[in-house]
N, C-alpha and C positions, 0 to 999 in steps of 0.2 A: 284299605278296605277291600280292594279287589283281590288281595291275597287270601281273604277269608272265604272266598267263593269256592264251594266244592259241591260235587254232586256224585251220586252213584246210581246207575240204572240197576235196580234190584231185580226187575223182571221185565223182559221184553214180551209184550202181549201180541203185537202185530203191526204190520205196515198197512196204512190207510191208502197211501198213494205213493207212487215212485216219481221222483222229480229229476230234473236235469243234473248232470254231473254226479250222479250217484246219491244225491240228497233225497231222503225219504221222509214223508210225513208219517209219524209213528205214534202208537199208543203204548206207553210204558209205565211201569211203576217206578218212580224216581224219588230218592232221598236227597233233599236239598240241604246243604249245610249241616249234615248229620242228624237232621230231624226225621221223624217218622215219614215213611214213603207215602206219596200221593200219586194218583193217576195223572198222567201228563200227556198232552197232545201237542206235538211240535215237530218241526223238521230238524233232521240230524244229518251231519256229514257221514260219509261211509265209515269212518273210524270212530264215530261218536265222540270226537273231541271238540267239535264245533256244533252250535245249535242256532236255530232261528227262534223268533218269538213264538210263544205258545200259550197254552192255558193249562192250569193245574186244578185238579178236582179232588175233594175228599171222596170216600166211597159213597157217602150219602148224596153228594152233589152229582156224581156220575150216575147213580141209580135214578135220580130225578131226571137227568138228561135222557137216559135210556127210555124212561117211561114217556117223556115228552115226544121223543122220536117215534116210539112204537105207536103212539096215539095220534100222530100227525100224518096228514097226507102231504108228502113232499112233491113239490112241483118241478 
């Protein structure tokens, strides 16, 4: 089953934070297992071959998150 795991970073949108050892928290458009690409926030190794846990969003979900953040007072 692990052999079926594949991903492709379709578009790099930007770095949210720089971490230790070159790992960065990034927002990218990623296709998982050949499926249509989704917006993805997670940490990546410098060569993008290893990744940390993250969250994946459809365009509609990311738009809702953006709206929430725009209308929230962050502390």
